N, C-alpha and C positions, 0 to 999 in steps of 0.2 A: 635564359641563354644570352650571352653577350652578343651585341650586334657586330657582325664581321663584314669586311669589305667584300662586295660581291664580285665574283669572277666574270659575271655577265653584265657589269655596270655600263659598258659602252656598247651600243648596238651599231651594226654596219648600216650604211646609207640605204635607203629604200630602193634607190635605182639599181643597186647591185643584188637585190634579193632574187633568187632563182624563181622560176615559174612554179605553180602548184604541181604541174605535170613532172617537172624535174625533181621536185622535192619528194614526190611519191615514189619515184624510182630510187632515190638516194636513201630513203629511210630503211628499207630492208637491208641494204648494204651495211649501213652503220650499226644496225641492231645485230647483224651477224658478227661484225668485228668486235663489238662490245661484249659479246658472249664468250669471247676467247680470253685466255689468261694473258693479261697485259702488265707491263711495267708501268710505274708512275710516269716515266718520261713519255712512253707511247700514249698513255691515256691523256696526258696534257696536250699532246699534239692533236689527238682526235678532238679533244674539247675545243681547241682553237678553230679547227675546221668547222665544227658545228656552230660556233659563234658567228663565223664569217658567212656561213650559208643560211643562218637563221633557223637551222634544223633543231636547235636547242629548244625551240618553242613547242616541238611535238611532245605530248605528254609521255609517250612510251620511251622516246629517246632520252628525255630528261630523267625518267626513272632509272633507265639502264645505266646512265653515266653517274648518277648519284649512288647507285648500288656499287659500282666499280670503285668510286672514290672512298666509299665507306669502309671497304675492306683493305684499301691500300694506304690512304692518307686522310685521317680524320679532319685535319685542319682544312684541307681542300673541300672535303664533303660538307663541312659546316659553312664554309663560304658560299658554296653553291646552294645549300639549303636556306641560308639567310637571304639569298637573292629573290626567294619566292615571295610574291605579294600576298599570297594566300596559301596556307598549307592544308593538306587533307590527310586522311588516315593512311593512304598509300605512301605518301612522302615520309611520314614518321616511321611506318613499318620498314620501308626501304633502308632508311638511315640506321635504325636500330638493328635490323637483321644483318645488314652488312657489317656493322661493328661487332656483332656477336660472332661472326666468322673470322674476324681479323685477329692478329697476334695480341691485341689488347681488348678482350671481350668485356672488361670491366666498364669501358666507355658506354656500352649499351645500357648499363644500369643508371649511369648519370643522365643519359639522354631520356630514359624512361621517366626519371624524376622530373626533368624539365617538361616533358609532355604532360605530366599530371598537373604541373603548375600553370603552364601556358595554354595548352589546348586539350583539356580533359575530355572534350566531346569527340576528339579524334581517336580515343582509345577504342580498340576492338579486339576480337578474339585472336586475330592474326598476330598481334604484337606480343601477346603474353608468352607463347612458346619460345620466341627468340630471346627475350630478356631473362626468362626463367632458366633457359639452358646456359646463358652467360653466367648466371649466379652459380650454377653447378661447376662450371669450368674454373672459376676463381675461388671456389669454396666459400662463397658469400652467403652463408646459411641464414644470417639475420635478415639481410635484404630479401633473400628468397622467400622467407616466411612472410614478410610484409607484403610482397607481391602476390603471394598465395592468398592472403587476406583480401587484397584488392580484387582479385579474380572472383572470390566468393561474393563480395559486395556487389560487383558489377554483373553477376550472373553468368560469367564466362567459364566458371570452374567445371560445369557439366560437359564442356567441349572435350572430346576424347584426346585431341591434340594437346590441349592445355594440361590435361591430367597426365598424359605420357611425359610431357616435359617436366612436370612437377616431380614425378617418380625419378627421372634422371637427375634432377637437381638435388633431391634429398640424398640419393646415392653418392653423387659427386661431392657432397658435403660430409660424407661418412655417416649419414643418419639413415641406416638401412631399416631400422624399425619404423621410422616415419614413412619411408617409401613403401614398405610392405603394408602398413596400415591403410594407406591411401589406395593401394592396389586392391586390397581385400574389400574396400568399400565401393569400388567401382561397379556400376550396374552393367556396363558394357566394356568389353575388352577385345582388342584385336591382336593379331600376331605381333604388331609393333609394341603393344603394351607388354606382352610376355617377354619380348626381347629386351625391353627397358629393364625389367626386373632381373632376368637372367644375366644380362650384360652388366647390370649394377653389382650383382653378387660376384661376378667374374672379376670386375675391376678391384673389388675389395678382397679378392682371393678367397672368398667363402665358397669353395668348390662343392662342399656337401650340399649347400643350398641350391647351387646351380643344378645339380643332378636331381634334387628333390623337386624343384620347380618344373623341370623338363618332364619328369614323370607325371606330375599333376597336369601339365599342359596337354600331353598326348593321351594319357591314360584316363584321367578323370573328366577333363573338359573337351577332349577330342578336337583340340585346336591343331591345325596342320602347321608344323614349323617350317621356316625357310632356311636357306643356307647359312644365314647369319646366326640363327639359333643353334644349328647343328655344329657349326665351327666352335662355338663357345662350349657346348656340351662335350664334344670330343676332347677339347683342351682340358676341361675339368676331369675327364676320365684319365688323361695322361698325368695330370698333377696329383691325382689321388692314387695312381697306380692300379686303377680298376679296369683291367683289360677285358673282363667279362662284360661289364656295362658298355665299354667301348665297342665291343663286337656286336652287342645288342643294337646300339645306335647305328652301326654300319648296316646291320641287317634291316633296320627300319628304313634306311636310305634306299636299299636295294628293293625291298618289298613294296615300297610306296612310289617307286619310280622317280625319286628325287634326282634331278640332274647333278652330275658330279662336276660342279664348277671348279675353277682353279683353286680357290681357298679351301674348299671342303676336301678336294682331292689331296692337297698338300698336308692338311692337318690329319687326315686319316692315314696317309703314308707315314707321317711322323710318329703317330701312335704305334703302328705296327713295328716301325724301326726301333722305337724306344724299348718295346717289349721283346725285341730280338726276332720277330717273325718277318724276316727279309723276303721270304717267298711271297707273302701276301702284299708286302710293300711294293715289290717289283711288279706284281700283277696289277695293282692299282695304278702304278706309273704308266704301264702300257695301255691301260684302259682309259686314261685321261686324254680328252681331245686336245686340251690346251695344257702346255707345261711351261714353266719358267725356271729361272736359275735356282729358286728355292726347291723345286721338285727334284732337280738333279743333285743339289747339295744334300738334300735329305737322304737320298740313296747313298751318297758317298759316306756321310756320317754314320748311317745305319750299318753299312757293311764293315766299316772300320770298327764300330763298337762291338761287333760279334767276332772280330778277328779275321774277317775276310778282306785283308788289306789289298790283296792282289785284285780282287773284283772291284774294290773301291777305286783303285787306280784306273782300271779299264773304263769305268763309268766316267771318271774325271777326264780321261783322254777323249771320250766320245762326246763330251759336252759341246754343243754348237757355239755357245758364248759363255765365257767364264768371267765372273766378277771377283773382287777381293775376298768375299765371303767363301766362295768355292775354293780358292787357293788356300785360305786359312783352314777350311775344313779338312782338306787333304793333308796339309802339314800336321794339323792336330791329330789326325788319324794315324799318321806315321809315328808320331811321338807316343800316342796311346798304346800302340802295338810294339813299342821298343825298337822301331826302325829309325834310329836317330840319324844315321848317315843319309838315308833316303830323304828325310825331312830337310836336311841341310842342302842336298843336291837340288831339291825342288825350290828352295829359296834362291839358289843360284840361278835357276831357270827363270824365276820371277824377275830377278835383276836383269838378266839378258833380254827379257821381253819388255823391260821398262814398266813392270807392274808395280804400282806404289804399295808399300807395306803400311801396316798400322800397328797399334799396340798389341793386338791379338797375335799377329804374325810373330812379332819379336818375343813375346812372352813364351809362345810355343817353342821357338828356336832356342831360347835360353834354357828352357826346361830340358830340351833334347841334349844340350851340351852338358848341363848339370848332371843329368841321369847317366850319361855315357862317360862322364869324366873328361870330356873334350874341352879342357881349359883354354887351349889356344884359339879354337874357333869361337868360343864364348867371348874371349877378349876382343876378337875381330868384330863381333856383333856389337859389343859395348862401344868400340871405337866408331862403328857405323852410326850408332845412335847419337853419339856426340857430334860427329862430323855433319850429319844431316840436321842437327838442331832440333831433334824430336823432343817434344815435351816430356820431361821425366815425371810421370805420374807415380803415385805410391806403388801401384802394382808392378810397374816396370822397374822401379828401384829395388823392390823386394825380389824380383826375378834375377836381377844382377847380383844382389847380395847372396841369394840362394846359390847361384852359380859358384861364386868364390868360396862360400862356406862348404858346399858339398864336394868341391874339387880340392879342398885343402889349402887354398891360397888365403890363409887367415890374415896376412898383412893387407892385401887388397880389400878384404872384407872389412877389416877394422877401419881402413881409410875411408871407405864409403859410408860405413855406419856412423863414424864421427862427423862426417859432413852433412848427414841427413838432418834437415831442420825439424822434421816431424818423425817421431819414432812411436810405434805402437807395439802391441804384443807380438805381432808377426816379426817385426824388426829384431826384437830381443830374442825371440825364439830361433830365428835363423842364425844369429850369432852364437847362441848356446850350442846349437847343433854343430856349427863349425868348430868351436873349441873342443867339443867331445871328439869329433872326427880327427882332429890334430893331436889328440892325446892330452889336451889341456883341460882335464875334467874339473879340476879345482876352480879354474877361472870361470868355467861354465856355471858351476854351482854358485859362485859369488855373484855373477851377473844375474842369475835367477833371483837371488835375494834382493838385488837392487831394482828389480822391475817394479814400477809404480803400481801396476795393476796386472794381476795374473788371472787369465781366464782358463777354462778347462783345457783348451787347445794347447796352452803353454805348458801345463803340467804333463799332458800327454806327450808332447814333443820331447821333453826332457827325459821322461821315463823310457820312451821308445829309443831315443838316441843312446842312453846309457845301456839299455838291454842289448841293442844291436852291436855295441862295441864291448860286450862281455863284462860290463860293470853291473852285474845282476844285483848284488847286495845294495849298491847305491840306488838302483832303480826301485828296489823294495822300500828303502828308507824314504825316498821321495813320495812313494804311494802312502806310506804311513803318515808322513807329514801332511799330505793332502787330506787325509781323514781327520787329523787334528784341527786343520783349518776349516773343517766342515765344507769342503769343496766337493760337490757331488760328481763322482766319476761317471763317464759315459761308456759305451760299449768299447770304444778304442782304448780307453784307459785300462779297462779290465783285460782286454786281449793282450796288451803289452805287459801288464803286471803278471798275468798267468804265464806268459812266456818266460819271464824272469824266474817265477816260482819253479817252473819245470827244469830250468837249468841249474838251480842250486838245491833242488830237492825240498823246497819249502812246502811240504804237503799241508801242514796246518793252516798256513796263510791261504793256500789255494782253496782249502775247504771253506775258510771264512769268506773268501770272495764268492764262492758258489752260493753260500748261504745268504750273502748280501744281495746277490742277484735275485734269488727267490723271494727274499724279504721285501725287496723294493719293486717287485713285479717287473723287472727289466726283461724286455723281450730277448729271448735267446735265439739269435739268428744263427746261420750256418757257421759264420766265422767264430762266434763266441763258443758255439758247441764244440767245434774242432779244437779250440784252445783248451777247453775243459778236458776233452778226451785225451789230448796230448799231455796236459799237465798231470792228470791222474796216472797215466801210463808211465811217464818218465819218473814220477815220484813213487812208483811201485805198487799202486793200488789199481790193478787192472779191472777189478770187479766194478768199482765206481766209474771207471772209464767206460766200461761196457754198458752200465746203466744209462749214462748220458747219451751214448750212441743209440740205444734202443728207444729212447724217448723222442728222438728227432722225427718230426712228421715227414720231412723230405730230406733224403740223404743224397748229397752230391758226391762227385768224384773225390774231392778233398777229404770229406768225412770218412768215406770207405777206406781210402788210402791211409789215413791217420789211424783208424781202428786196426787195420791189418798190420801196420808197423808196430802198434802197441802190443798186439797179441804175440807177434813174432818175437818181440823184445823179451817177453817173459816166458817163452817156451811153449806157448799155446799154438803150436804149428798147425795142427789139424784144423782147429777152429778158424785160424787165419785163412787157410786154403778154402775152407767151406764158405767163408765170407767173400772170398774172391769170386767163387762160382755164383753166389747170390748177386754180387755186384754186376756180373755179366748178364745175368738173367733180368735184372732191372734196367738193362740198357745203358749202363755207364761204361764208357770206353776207358780202359786203364791207360795210364801214362808211365813214364820212367820211374816216378816216385812209387807208384803202386807196385810195379814189378820189383823194385828194390826191397819192399816189405815182403813180398811173396818169396823171392829167392833167399832172403834172410831167414824166413820160416823154414824153408827146405834145408838150409845149411845148419840151423840150430838143431834140427831133428834128425839130421843125417839122411834125409830123403833124396838120395842121389838121382834115382830115375825120375822122380817128380820134378827135381830141379832141372834136369835136362829137358823135360817136357815143357816147363814154363819158360825156359830160356829160348827154346825154339818158337814157342807161342809169341813171345815178346819180339823176337827179331824177324820171324817170317810172316806171322799172321798180322801183327800190329805194326811191323816196320819200324820198331824202336831200336836204335843203335845201342849196343852193349855199353858204350862209353857215355850215353846220355845221362846216367845217374852218378857219374864219378864225382861231380862237385856237390852232391847232396850229403 
C-alpha cells in the first residue's frame, strides 16, 4: 500500500491536553455521535475535534472513526490507517468491512490483497466474511474463489459465518450450483445459512428452488424460519402463482405464532391482493400493528385490480400520509378500470397540492388519454413534459407516440417517430397501428416490411390491428406469412387470428390453428377457449364449438356467454336456455352479453313467454338496463 500523508501528523501541545477525567466523560459522547449516519463534512469536523482533544488516541474512538471514513471516503480512511505506527487485526477488519459496505465494495478486495502482502499475520476469521461478500456484490467470482482457497488453507473455512458469506458470494456471482454444493457439505447450519440459500435463489428468480428449500427447511430439518425467510417464500408463491402454497405458509405463520412484522404483513397482503382475495388482504391490514405507505398502497392496487375502484378511492382518501407511489397507484387503478376522466382529475389534484410527478404518473395519464381518445388533454400533458424538462425516456416517448397513433393524429405521430434517435420494435408497431387506424393500411404493411427486426409482439400487433379494423383477409395473410417465416405464434396471435377466421368464415384455417395448438401442447386458457368456441360457432360448426366448451376445466362468465350465443345463433334455443340455468347454478352472474344471447335464443324459437321471463329477470333481478347490450 502506498504511504499517504497522515491526517494526525501534527499533535496539539501537551499543555492543552484535557485531563483523564474529562477524556473519560467525552469518549461516550463521541462514540455515540460516530454511531450516527454522518456526512463526510460532519465526520471531518468531528475528526478535527478529536485531534485537538487528543481523544484520537483512544483505541475505540480510533476504530469508530476509521470505520466511518471507510464507508464514506476511502482516501481519508487510508490516510488515517497509514498514520498508525502499528496495525492489528481489528484495524484491518475495520477498514475492509467499512469498504465492503461502501458504494465501492471492490476496494475491500484490493485491501485484502494488501493485507496478504503486508501483514499476513493479521488475517483472522472476522475479515473473510466482509471481503467475500464484497466479491459477491461486484460479481468477482475469480477473486472470490481465490479467497475461498485462502480460507481453506488458513483453517477458517469451518467458521459458519465464513461459510454463509461464501454461499452468498457464489449466488451473487450466478454460481448457484457451487453455492448449493457448499451448503450440502456443511455439517452445521443455522437459520442464516438457510436464508442465504433461499435468498440466493430468490435473487436469481429461481422460485421453484425457493419453495423446495423452504419445504426442506421446515419439513425435513425442522429449522424455524424467521420473517426474512418467510417474506422471500411468500414472494416466491406470488411469482409462481401458487396461492395454495402461499396460504400454507400463512397458516404456518399463524400456527407457530410468528409475529406479523411490517414486511411480512405487507407481502402477505400483496399475495392475497394479487390473487383477488381482498377480504383476507383487508383482514391482514387491520391485524397489522404497524402499517406504512406500502400497506395502504397494496390495498388501493388490490381493490382496483378486482374492479372495486370506489373502495380503492376510499382507502386512498383515508391514508394518513401519501407518497408519489400511492398517487400513481390510484391513477393507474382508474386507468385500469376505464375511469379515464377521474385519472385526469386526480392528476390535477396532484398539481394543486404541488405533488411532484414521475414517469409512471405520466405514462398512466397518456394511456388514459389514448384509450379514451382525449387527444387535447394528451397534448397538454405532452406540453407539460416539455415545459418541465422531464427526461424523455423510451417508455415515455412510446406513450406519447401511442397517444397520437391511437387518437388518429398520424402527422404528430410521424413527426415524433422521425425525431426519435432510437427506434425498436415497439416504435414501429405503434406507427403501424396508427396507420391502420387512419385507414392507411398499405403504409402500415410497407412499414412492417421495413422493420429491421420483428418479434412476435410486432406480428401480433399488426394482425390484431387489421382484424380490429375489419381487414380480416389481410390479418390472415399476415398470419400465413408468419408461418412461412417460422415465427412461433403465442396465445395472443392465435386469439387474434381466430377472431379474423370467425369474421370471414375461414373454418379450415380455424381447424388448422386448433390442430396447431394441440400439436404444440399450447396451454388452452379461458381466452383461447372462448376464441375457439366463437370461431366454430360463427363458422357454422356448433358441434365442435360445443366440444371445446365441454373440455374446459373451469368455465367463466365469458365462456358461458359465448357458448349460449353460439347455440342461439344456430337455433339450439332450448339447449341455450338449459346452459343459462346451469351457469346460474355454478354461481356465474350473467351480464348484458349473456342476456343478449338468451333473448336471441327466445326470439329465434318464438318463445314469447320465456322471453318475457328472461327480460324481467335481466332488468329486475340483475338490474341490467335493456340498453346495455345495444352496442354489442
